[in-house]
C-alpha positions in Angstrom: -1.8 7.6 -11.2 0.0 7.7 -14.4 1.1 10.9 -16.2 -1.6 11.8 -18.7 1.0 12.7 -21.3 2.6 9.3 -20.8 -0.8 7.7 -21.4 -1.3 9.7 -24.6 2.1 8.9 -25.9 2.2 5.2 -24.9 -1.3 3.9 -25.3 -0.2 0.4 -26.3 1.9 0.0 -23.1 -0.9 1.2 -20.9 -3.4 -1.1 -22.7 -1.1 -4.0 -22.0 -0.9 -3.0 -18.3 -4.7 -2.9 -18.1 -4.9 -6.3 -19.8 -2.2 -8.2 -17.8 -3.3 -6.7 -14.5 -7.0 -7.5 -15.1 -8.1 -4.0 -14.6 -11.7 -3.3 -15.5 -11.1 -0.2 -17.6 -11.5 0.9 -21.2 -8.5 3.0 -22.2 -10.4 4.3 -25.3 -12.9 5.9 -22.9 -10.1 7.6 -21.1 -8.5 8.9 -24.3 -11.8 10.0 -25.7 -12.7 11.9 -22.6 -9.2 13.5 -22.6 -9.7 14.7 -26.2 -13.2 16.0 -25.4 -11.9 17.9 -22.3 -9.0 19.3 -24.4 -11.5 20.6 -27.0 -13.7 22.0 -24.3 -10.8 23.8 -22.7 -9.8 25.2 -26.1 -13.3 26.5 -26.6 -13.3 28.2 -23.2 -9.9 29.8 -23.9 -11.1 31.0 -27.3 -14.3 32.5 -25.8 -12.2 34.2 -23.0 -9.8 35.7 -25.6 -12.8 36.9 -27.6 -14.4 38.4 -24.6 -11.2 40.2 -23.5 -10.7 41.6 -27.0 -14.3 42.7 -27.1 -13.9 44.4 -23.7 -11.0 46.4 -25.1 -13.2 47.8 -27.9 -15.9 49.1 -25.7 -14.1 52.2 -24.4 -13.1 53.2 -27.9 -16.5 52.5 -29.5 -18.9 55.1 -30.7 -22.1 55.7 -28.7 -23.9 54.0 -31.6 -21.7 50.8 -31.5 -21.1 50.5 -27.8 -24.5 48.9 -26.8 -23.9 46.0 -29.2 -20.4 45.4 -27.9 -21.6 45.4 -24.3 -24.3 42.9 -25.2 -21.8 40.8 -27.0 -19.6 40.8 -23.9 -22.6 39.7 -21.8 -23.5 36.9 -24.3 -19.9 35.6 -24.3 -20.0 35.7 -20.5 -23.2 33.7 -20.4 -21.8 31.2 -22.9 -18.6 30.8 -20.7 -20.8 30.4 -17.6 -22.8 27.7 -19.4 -19.6 25.7 -20.2 -18.4 25.7 -16.6 -20.5 22.8 -15.4 -19.5 20.7 -18.4 -15.9 21.5 -17.9 -16.0 20.5 -14.2 -17.9 17.4 -15.0 -15.4 16.3 -17.6 -12.4 17.1 -15.3 -14.0 15.1 -12.5 -14.9 12.1 -14.7 -11.4 12.1 -16.2 -9.8 12.1 -12.8 -11.9 9.2 -11.6 -10.9 7.2 -14.7 -7.2 8.2 -14.3 -7.3 6.9 -10.7 -8.1 3.4 -12.1 -5.3 3.4 -14.8 -2.7 0.8 -13.5 1.0 1.3 -13.3 3.0 -0.3 -16.1 4.7 -3.4 -14.7 8.5 -3.9 -15.0 9.5 -5.9 -18.0 10.7 -8.8 -15.9 7.3 -9.4 -14.2 5.7 -12.7 -15.2 2.3 -12.5 -16.8 -0.4 -14.4 -14.9 -4.0 -14.1 -13.8 -3.7 -14.7 -10.1 -1.5 -15.9 -7.3 -1.4 -19.5 -8.7 0.9 -18.1 -11.4 3.4 -16.4 -9.1 7.0 -17.6 -9.5 9.1 -19.0 -6.7 12.6 -17.4 -6.8 14.3 -19.2 -4.0 13.9 -20.9 -0.6 15.9 -20.0 2.5 16.4 -21.8 5.8 15.9 -25.4 6.9 12.5 -26.9 7.4 12.1 -28.3 11.0 12.1 -32.1 11.5 10.1 -33.2 14.5 10.6 -36.5 16.3 7.2 -36.0 17.9 3.7 -35.1 16.6 3.8 -31.3 16.3 0.8 -29.1 17.3 -0.6 -26.3 15.3 -0.7 -22.7 16.4 -4.2 -23.0 18.1 -3.2 -26.1 20.0 0.0 -24.6 21.2 -1.7 -21.4 22.4 -4.6 -23.2 24.1 -2.4 -25.8 25.9 -0.2 -23.1 27.2 -3.1 -20.9 28.3 -1.8 -18.1 26.0 -5.1 -17.4 24.1 -8.8 -17.2 24.7 -10.6 -17.2 21.4 -14.0 -18.0 22.8 -14.1 -15.1 25.3 -12.7 -12.5 22.9 -15.2 -13.6 20.3 -18.0 -12.7 22.7 -16.5 -9.3 23.1 -15.4 -8.5 19.6 -16.9 -11.1 17.3 -15.2 -13.6 15.1 -11.6 -13.2 13.8 -10.5 -11.5 16.9 -7.7 -12.5 19.1 -6.5 -12.2 22.7 -3.0 -13.2 23.8 -2.1 -13.8 27.4 1.1 -14.2 29.4 4.2 -15.0 27.5 2.5 -15.0 24.1 1.5 -11.3 24.7 5.1 -10.5 25.7 6.4 -12.4 22.6 4.2 -10.4 20.3 5.5 -7.1 21.7 9.1 -8.4 21.7 8.9 -9.2 18.0 7.5 -5.8 17.2 10.2 -4.1 19.2 12.9 -6.3 17.7 11.7 -5.3 14.2 11.7 -1.6 15.1 15.1 -1.6 16.7 16.5 -3.7 13.8 15.2 -1.3 11.2 16.3 1.8 13.2 19.8 0.3 13.3 19.7 0.2 9.5 18.9 3.9 9.2 15.1 3.9 9.1 13.4 6.6 11.2 11.0 5.0 13.7 7.4 6.2 13.5 4.5 5.4 15.8 1.4 6.4 13.8 -2.4 6.3 13.9 -4.6 4.0 11.8 -7.3 6.6 11.7 -7.2 8.3 8.3 -9.3 10.5 6.1 -10.7 8.9 2.9 -8.4 10.8 0.6 -5.4 9.2 2.1 -6.7 5.8 0.8 -7.0 7.4 -2.6 -3.5 8.8 -2.3 -2.1 5.3 -1.5 -4.0 3.7 -4.3 -6.3 1.5 -2.1 -9.3 3.6 -3.4 -10.9 3.2 -5.8 -11.2 -0.6 -5.8 -10.6 -1.8 -2.2 -13.5 -0.1 -0.4 -15.0 -3.3 0.8 -12.0 -4.2 2.9 -11.9 -1.0 4.9 -13.7 -0.1 8.1 -15.5 3.2 8.1 -16.1 5.4 11.1 -19.6 6.6 10.5 -20.2 10.3 11.3 -16.5 11.2 11.6 -15.4 11.0 7.9 -12.6 8.8 9.1 -11.5 5.3 8.2 -9.2 2.6 9.7 -6.2 1.9 7.6 -4.9 -1.6 7.0 -1.3 -0.6 7.0 0.9 2.3 8.1 1.8 2.8 4.5 -1.5 4.7 4.1 -0.9 7.6 6.7 2.8 7.7 6.0 2.3 8.1 2.3 0.3 11.2 2.8 2.6 12.9 5.4 4.2 15.0 2.7 1.1 15.3 0.4 1.2 18.5 -1.7 4.6 19.5 -0.5 7.7 20.4 -2.5 10.9 18.8 -1.1 14.5 19.4 -2.2 16.5 16.5 -3.6 18.9 16.9 -0.6 16.0 15.7 1.6 15.7 12.4 -0.2 15.6 9.6 0.5 13.2 9.5 3.4 13.1 6.1 5.1 10.7 5.1 7.8 9.9 2.1 10.0 6.3 2.9 11.0 4.3 0.9 13.6 0.6 1.2 13.8 -2.6 -0.7 14.4 -4.1 -2.2 11.2 -7.7 -3.1 10.4 -9.1 -5.1 7.5 -12.6 -6.5 7.0 -11.2 -9.4 5.0 -14.5 -10.0 3.3 -14.7 -13.4 1.6 -12.0 -15.2 3.6 -13.0 -18.6 4.9 -11.7 -22.0 6.1 -8.3 -22.3 7.7 -7.5 -18.8 6.7 -9.7 -17.5 9.6 -8.6 -20.0 12.2 -6.6 -18.7 15.2 -4.1 -16.0 14.3 -4.0 -16.3 10.6 -6.4 -13.7 9.3 -7.7 -11.5 12.0 -9.6 -8.2 11.6 -7.2 -6.1 13.8 -3.5 -6.6 14.0 -0.2 -4.6 14.4 2.3 -4.0 11.8 5.7 -2.6 11.3 5.9 -1.1 7.8 9.0 -0.1 5.9 8.4 3.0 3.7 10.8 4.8 1.4 10.4 8.0 -0.5 13.2 8.5 -3.0 14.2 10.3 -6.2 12.5 9.6 -9.5 15.2 7.3 -10.7 14.3 3.6 -11.5 17.8 2.4 -10.8 17.7 4.0 -7.4 14.2 2.6 -6.8 15.2 -0.9 -7.7 18.2 -0.6 -5.3 15.8 0.4 -2.5 13.5 -2.5 -3.4 16.4 -4.9 -2.8 17.2 -3.1 0.4 13.7 -3.5 1.8 13.5 -7.1 0.7 16.9 -7.7 2.3 15.7 -6.2 5.6 12.6 -8.4 5.7 14.7 -11.5 5.0 17.3 -10.5 7.6 14.5 -10.2 10.2 13.2 -13.7 9.4 16.7 -15.1 9.5 17.2 -13.5 12.9 14.0 -15.2 14.0 15.3 -18.4 12.6 12.3 -19.0 10.4 12.4 -20.8 7.0 10.8 -18.9 4.1 10.7 -18.6 0.4 10.7 -15.5 -1.9 8.0 -15.2 -4.5 7.8 -12.9 -7.5 4.2 -11.8 -8.0 2.7 -12.1 -11.4 0.9 -9.2 -13.1 -2.6 -10.4 -12.0 -1.5 -10.5 -8.3 0.6 -7.4 -7.9 -2.0 -4.6 -7.5 -2.7 -1.7 -9.8 0.0 0.6 -8.6 3.0 -1.7 -8.6 6.0 -1.7 -10.9 7.4 -4.7 -9.1 6.2 -6.9 -6.2 7.7 -9.8 -4.3 6.1 -11.7 -1.4 7.9 -13.6 1.3 6.1 -16.7 2.5 7.1 -18.3 5.8 6.8 -22.1 6.5 3.9 -23.3 8.6 4.5 -26.9 9.6 1.0 -27.8 10.5 -0.2 -27.0 7.0 3.0 -28.2 5.3 3.0 -25.0 3.2 4.5 -21.5 3.1 2.1 -18.6 4.0 2.6 -15.0 3.0 4.0 -12.9 5.8 5.7 -10.0 3.9 5.1 -8.1 0.8 7.6 -5.8 -1.0 6.4 -3.2 -3.6 7.9 -0.6 -5.8 5.4 1.9 -7.2 7.4 4.4 -9.2 5.7 7.8 -9.1 2.2 6.3 -9.1 1.4 7.3 -5.5 3.3 10.6 -5.5 1.2 11.8 -8.4 -1.9 11.1 -6.4 -0.6 12.9 -3.3 0.9 15.8 -5.3 4.3 15.1 -3.7 7.2 16.6 -5.7 10.8 17.6 -5.2 13.2 19.9 -7.0 16.0 18.0 -8.6 19.6 19.2 -9.1 18.5 21.4 -12.0 15.7 22.9 -10.0 13.0 21.1 -11.9 9.9 19.9 -10.0 9.7 16.1 -10.3 7.3 13.6 -8.7 9.0 11.3 -6.2 9.1 7.5 -6.2 7.7 5.4 -3.3 8.3 1.9 -2.0 7.0 -0.2 0.9 7.6 -3.5 2.5 6.4 -5.3 5.6 8.8 -5.2 8.5 6.8 -7.6 10.6 3.1 -8.2 11.1 1.7 -9.6 14.3 0.0 -11.8 15.3 0.4 -13.6 11.9 4.1 -14.1 12.3 3.4 -15.9 15.6 1.9 -18.8 13.6 5.1 -19.9 11.9 7.1 -18.7 15.0 5.3 -20.9 17.5 5.0 -23.9 15.2 8.6 -23.9 13.9 10.1 -23.4 17.4 7.9 -25.8 19.4 9.7 -28.5 21.4 8.6 -32.0 22.3 7.2 -30.9 25.7 5.1 -28.1 24.2 7.5 -25.3 25.2 8.7 -22.7 22.7 12.4 -22.1 21.9 13.4 -18.4 21.6 16.1 -17.6 19.0 19.2 -15.9 20.4 18.5 -12.6 18.7 15.1 -12.2 20.5 16.2 -13.4 23.9 17.2 -10.0 25.3 13.7 -8.7 24.7 12.3 -11.8 26.4 14.1 -11.3 29.7 17.0 -13.4 28.6 15.0 -16.5 28.4 15.8 -19.2 25.8 12.5 -21.1 26.3 9.0 -19.9 27.2 6.0 -21.9 28.4 5.5 -24.9 30.7 5.9 -28.6 29.8 2.4 -29.7 28.7 3.1 -33.1 27.3 
């Protein structure tokens, strides 16, 4: 949510943000409603002042004038009462519109309509060269007996997964590696729930707009979050922190659930795009300073890259264009990891800086060095998401006999083994 005063004073910048982010919103409607609400509030304040002044006259009035003054007070009270529904309706309508106003993107963000216009910044790592015909993720899992897509589909429907044996251990080892890695870099580990109240999804900015991708728990007024960002972002909702408490940095692991409506083709094959997964999320709450926020953005991005480098996976860094960065983002980069079977990079990480857009929704403020209450800034970035990361991991590290090489950094969490699986060729 943007500051209403900022919107009033910078309508052209906000209009441009609405345009380049493709947000279905008419800013003139917002500004008109704001003016109407202001006029309504002024009318209410004027009537309240008139009623108070009239009330002070009653005790001093003569017996002849007092009934008229009393009646006038009643009439003013009735008029005020009649304005209350309109006032509440205007306030509610304006808030709903303000929730849809996008954050103004950083000046360096490229303008584009969708992900086809994202900009590649750089490539890291060496693409594997195989002297044999490599298998894809599903072939590797099935030939090693590490997955059972057919049986789990009977239990949980399509886009479910079940890992067995070393693949299950590998998934947990990668999660633990990411948590330990981030903890060593000063991030507080959190293990959190995916069950959240609807307002937390408003606070994070997923609502309004992303309702179709969220699972709802009918009868419980709870929903299943698609990332630990959602519950962690609301942990301090409505609180007032001190500047000495900032920054707060978390590495939060949780289940994650997404309906993924509309996905099809290779995107839903194997482990690529499943409905339920596990994710380690980096989350930062810092002071309202863009320079500090941009430094944290680079820190989060660097952490994600260092994790991929430790896992010895080739990747590229993408700068998201305005049409592919989400309403609340000031700046957003994706990391895409190489998938040999598709001969393409696939998104595995996303790094976002949101300014005070989320904190205004959560009501999260802190007192700065001068004692002034200020809305904090927030950032988030994927640490690791499983099982998706297993797709490039298995395919890049496969060997000629069908076994999987384990990078040195991960071997301690895999019982010291450098290779998993049995020769199957």
